[in-house]
C-alpha positions in Angstrom: 103.6 4.3 79.6 105.6 3.4 82.7 106.0 -0.3 83.7 106.6 -1.2 87.4 107.6 -4.4 89.2 105.0 -4.6 92.0 105.7 -8.1 93.1 108.3 -10.9 92.9 108.2 -14.6 93.7 111.3 -16.8 93.3 112.5 -20.4 93.9 116.3 -20.4 93.4 119.5 -22.2 94.5 119.9 -19.4 97.0 116.5 -20.0 98.6 113.1 -18.4 98.0 112.1 -14.8 97.6 110.5 -12.9 99.2 112.4 -13.9 102.4 114.5 -12.1 104.9 117.2 -14.7 104.6 117.6 -14.4 100.9 121.3 -13.9 100.0 122.4 -13.2 103.6 124.9 -15.9 102.8 125.8 -17.7 99.6 124.7 -21.3 99.3 127.7 -23.2 98.0 127.4 -26.2 95.6 130.6 -28.3 95.3 130.1 -30.4 92.2 129.3 -28.2 89.3 125.5 -28.4 89.5 123.2 -26.0 91.3 119.7 -27.1 92.3 116.9 -25.0 93.8 116.1 -24.9 97.5 112.5 -26.0 97.3 109.9 -24.5 99.6 107.0 -26.4 101.3 104.8 -26.6 98.2 101.8 -27.6 100.3 101.7 -24.1 101.8 100.7 -22.8 98.4 99.1 -25.8 96.6 96.9 -28.6 97.9 98.6 -32.0 98.3 96.0 -33.6 96.0 97.0 -31.1 93.2 100.7 -31.6 93.9 100.5 -35.4 93.4 100.6 -35.3 89.6 102.9 -32.3 89.2 106.5 -32.6 88.0 109.2 -30.4 89.6 109.2 -27.6 87.0 105.4 -27.2 87.3 105.6 -27.1 91.1 108.3 -24.5 90.9 106.5 -22.4 88.3 103.1 -22.5 90.0 104.4 -21.9 93.5 106.7 -19.0 92.5 103.9 -17.4 90.5 101.5 -17.6 93.6 104.3 -16.2 95.8 104.6 -13.3 93.3 100.9 -12.6 93.3 100.8 -12.7 97.1 103.7 -10.2 97.2 101.9 -7.9 94.8 98.6 -8.4 96.6 96.9 -9.4 93.4 94.5 -12.3 93.3 94.2 -12.8 89.6 96.5 -11.5 86.9 95.1 -10.0 83.7 97.5 -12.0 81.6 100.2 -14.7 82.0 103.4 -14.8 80.1 106.1 -17.4 80.8 109.5 -18.2 79.3 111.5 -21.4 79.2 114.3 -22.9 77.1 113.6 -26.6 77.5 110.3 -26.9 79.3 109.6 -29.9 81.4 112.7 -32.0 80.9 111.7 -34.4 83.6 108.4 -35.3 82.0 109.9 -35.5 78.6 112.5 -38.0 79.9 109.8 -40.0 81.7 107.6 -40.2 78.6 110.4 -41.3 76.3 111.6 -43.9 78.8 108.1 -45.3 79.1 107.8 -45.3 75.3 110.8 -47.6 75.2 110.1 -49.7 78.2 106.4 -50.4 77.3 107.2 -50.9 73.6 104.9 -48.0 72.6 101.8 -49.5 74.2 99.6 -48.6 77.2 101.4 -45.3 77.8 100.5 -43.0 80.6 99.5 -39.7 78.9 100.2 -37.4 81.9 104.0 -37.0 81.3 103.4 -36.2 77.7 100.8 -33.6 78.5 103.0 -32.0 81.1 106.1 -32.1 79.0 104.8 -29.3 76.7 106.6 -26.0 77.1 103.3 -24.1 78.0 102.4 -26.5 80.8 103.5 -24.1 83.6 101.5 -21.2 82.1 98.5 -23.4 81.7 98.7 -24.6 85.3 99.0 -21.1 86.6 95.9 -20.1 84.6 93.9 -23.0 86.1 94.9 -22.1 89.6 94.2 -18.4 89.3 91.2 -18.7 87.0 92.8 -16.4 84.5 91.1 -16.9 81.1 92.7 -14.1 79.3 96.0 -13.8 77.3 98.3 -16.7 78.0 101.7 -17.1 76.1 104.9 -19.0 76.5 108.2 -18.0 74.8 110.8 -20.6 73.9 113.7 -18.7 72.5 116.7 -20.3 74.1 118.6 -17.9 76.4 116.6 -14.9 75.0 113.2 -16.4 76.0 112.8 -14.4 79.2 113.6 -11.1 77.6 111.1 -11.8 74.9 108.5 -12.5 77.5 109.3 -9.3 79.2 109.1 -7.4 75.9 105.7 -8.9 75.2 104.4 -7.8 78.7 105.8 -4.3 78.3 104.0 -4.0 74.9 100.8 -5.3 76.3 100.9 -2.8 79.2 101.7 0.1 76.8 98.7 -0.8 74.7 96.6 -0.2 77.7 94.5 -3.3 77.8 96.2 -5.0 80.7 96.9 -3.6 84.2 98.6 -6.5 85.9 100.7 -9.1 84.0 102.4 -12.1 85.5 105.6 -12.8 83.7 108.4 -15.3 84.6 111.1 -17.7 83.6 111.3 -21.3 84.7 113.9 -24.0 84.0 115.0 -27.3 85.6 118.1 -29.4 85.3 117.7 -33.2 85.4 120.4 -35.8 85.8 119.9 -37.0 82.2 120.1 -33.5 80.8 123.1 -32.6 82.9 125.0 -35.8 81.8 124.1 -35.2 78.2 125.6 -31.6 78.2 128.5 -32.8 80.3 129.7 -35.1 77.5 129.9 -32.1 75.1 131.8 -29.9 77.5 129.1 -27.6 78.8 129.9 -28.0 82.5 132.9 -27.7 84.8 132.9 -30.8 87.0 133.9 -30.7 90.7 134.1 -26.9 90.7 132.1 -25.0 93.4 130.2 -21.9 92.5 132.2 -20.0 95.2 135.4 -20.6 93.2 134.0 -20.3 89.7 136.3 -17.3 88.7 139.4 -19.2 89.7 138.7 -21.6 86.8 137.6 -19.0 84.2 140.5 -20.0 81.9 138.9 -23.3 81.1 135.8 -24.4 79.1 132.4 -24.9 80.7 130.4 -23.4 83.5 128.1 -24.5 86.3 124.6 -25.9 85.6 121.7 -24.2 87.4 117.9 -24.0 87.5 115.2 -21.7 89.0 111.8 -20.1 88.7 111.3 -16.3 89.1 108.0 -14.5 88.5 107.2 -10.7 88.4 104.0 -8.8 88.6 104.3 -6.0 86.0 101.8 -3.1 86.2 101.3 0.3 84.7 100.6 1.6 88.2 103.1 2.3 90.9 102.3 0.9 94.3 103.7 1.3 97.8 105.4 -2.1 97.3 106.9 -1.3 93.9 110.5 -2.6 93.5 111.6 -0.7 90.4 110.5 0.7 87.0 111.4 -1.3 83.9 112.7 1.3 81.4 113.4 -1.0 78.5 114.6 -4.4 77.4 116.0 -5.4 74.0 117.6 -8.5 72.4 119.8 -9.1 69.4 120.9 -12.2 67.5 124.5 -11.1 67.0 125.2 -7.4 67.6 124.3 -5.2 64.5 127.4 -3.1 65.0 130.2 -2.7 67.6 129.2 -3.2 71.3 129.8 0.4 72.1 127.6 1.7 69.3 124.8 -0.8 70.0 124.9 0.1 73.7 124.9 3.9 72.9 121.9 3.5 70.6 120.0 1.5 73.1 120.6 3.9 76.0 119.8 6.9 73.8 116.4 5.4 72.9 115.5 5.7 76.7 117.2 9.1 77.1 120.2 7.8 79.0 123.9 7.4 78.5 126.7 5.4 80.0 127.2 8.0 82.7 123.7 7.5 84.0 124.2 3.8 84.7 125.2 3.3 88.4 125.6 -0.5 88.4 126.1 -3.1 85.6 125.0 -6.6 86.2 126.8 -9.0 83.8 126.1 -12.6 82.9 129.7 -13.8 83.5 129.7 -17.6 83.9 133.3 -18.6 84.1 133.5 -20.0 80.6 136.6 -18.9 78.8 134.7 -19.2 75.5 132.1 -16.7 76.5 133.3 -14.3 79.2 135.7 -12.4 77.0 132.7 -10.8 75.3 132.0 -8.9 78.6 135.4 -7.1 78.4 133.9 -4.4 76.2 131.2 -3.6 78.9 133.8 -3.6 81.7 136.0 -1.2 79.7 133.2 1.2 78.9 131.7 1.4 82.4 134.9 2.3 84.2 133.1 4.5 86.7 130.2 2.2 87.4 130.0 -0.7 89.8 130.4 -4.0 88.0 128.6 -7.1 89.4 127.8 -10.6 88.3 125.2 -13.2 89.2 125.6 -16.7 87.6 127.7 -18.0 90.5 124.5 -17.6 92.5 122.0 -19.3 90.2 124.1 -21.3 87.7 123.7 -21.2 83.9 120.4 -21.9 82.4 118.3 -20.6 79.6 116.1 -18.1 81.6 118.8 -17.1 84.2 118.2 -13.4 83.2 115.1 -13.6 85.4 117.4 -14.1 88.4 119.4 -11.1 87.3 116.2 -9.0 87.1 115.3 -10.2 90.6 118.7 -9.1 91.9 118.5 -5.7 90.2 114.9 -5.0 91.5 115.9 -6.0 95.0 119.0 -3.8 95.0 117.0 -0.7 93.9 114.3 -1.3 96.5 116.6 -2.1 99.4 119.4 0.3 98.4 121.9 -2.4 99.2 124.3 -4.3 96.9 125.4 -7.7 98.3 129.1 -8.2 98.6 128.9 -11.6 97.0 127.8 -10.1 93.6 130.5 -7.4 93.3 132.9 -8.2 90.5 135.3 -5.3 89.7 136.0 -1.5 89.9 133.8 1.3 90.8 132.6 1.8 94.4 128.9 1.4 95.0 127.2 4.7 94.4 125.4 6.3 97.3 122.4 7.1 95.1 121.5 4.0 93.2 119.3 5.2 90.3 119.8 3.0 87.1 120.9 -0.6 86.7 121.9 -2.2 83.4 121.7 -6.0 82.9 123.7 -7.4 80.1 123.9 -11.1 79.2 124.8 -13.1 76.2 125.6 -16.7 75.2 128.6 -17.6 72.9 128.5 -14.0 71.4 125.2 -14.7 69.7 122.0 -13.9 71.7 122.6 -10.6 73.4 120.2 -8.6 75.7 120.1 -5.3 77.5 117.6 -4.5 80.3 117.5 -1.3 82.3 115.8 -0.9 85.6 115.3 2.4 87.4 114.5 3.4 90.9 110.8 4.2 91.4 
């Protein structure tokens, strides 16, 4: 059964989507940490409700409502979210209160909202969706697992419209913790990330992107999701794994017009993408993590880019990486991302 993307809502370091200004120009962050451009949340959620929400819940709920508005759907049939760390802000707040108050008279709100499924629960409350509700927490493969679950649910025929998304935040404490173990490049702007790709580390990011997936194509459909698959370490060579994946959806490497890679400027990771660049010599090669930063569910930002490209028939100059002129007829886009040569994923989108 076909699966279509009929709506998108996003809050990212490059602004919100849908918006006519999205990616007209690249937002530049100078100090190795990218944060989202937050919308006016009160346009979507009442101020009274917003008072007790942490940043990640605001982002997740608002981007989900933006997505439903874009798809012209009032209530989804199911809600599936993905996150790597959940609400880091509320976790930090609860643990700090635990120490400061010596484990007595603690405010339970930060603890309740620190659970990984808090975003999905909040969306369910706001949309009155009492059906299937699931959150995937599988590090950098979490979003792809959420997508796979949604695709399976639609193929079973029970659900028509599924809201699926990935949400992540970066707090000061979390940033500093990972900085001490060499995760980040300090004082490097996202616009110059590739100039420092011979050193360790990348740029921290965050964001929230939601999609309305449906078995029915609409006038507003962005793209068709042909398949998504993940591996913990590739079962064979990259070329064989890729060929088997594409064959399973009746495609080959010649059918791929654009490849969107998860290159992040880290010398310990980016060499893995050399195999893909070598194989797709005739395809346009693009990248995306200089626009959103590195975070566990950044693949959702890549899916947003791919879907937007297929609908608009335009590839932004700021994502072009190497070789291959942009095809006049953009039909299929392959998204490939991995972390430290362990969790790998392929996703293919096709023009509707």
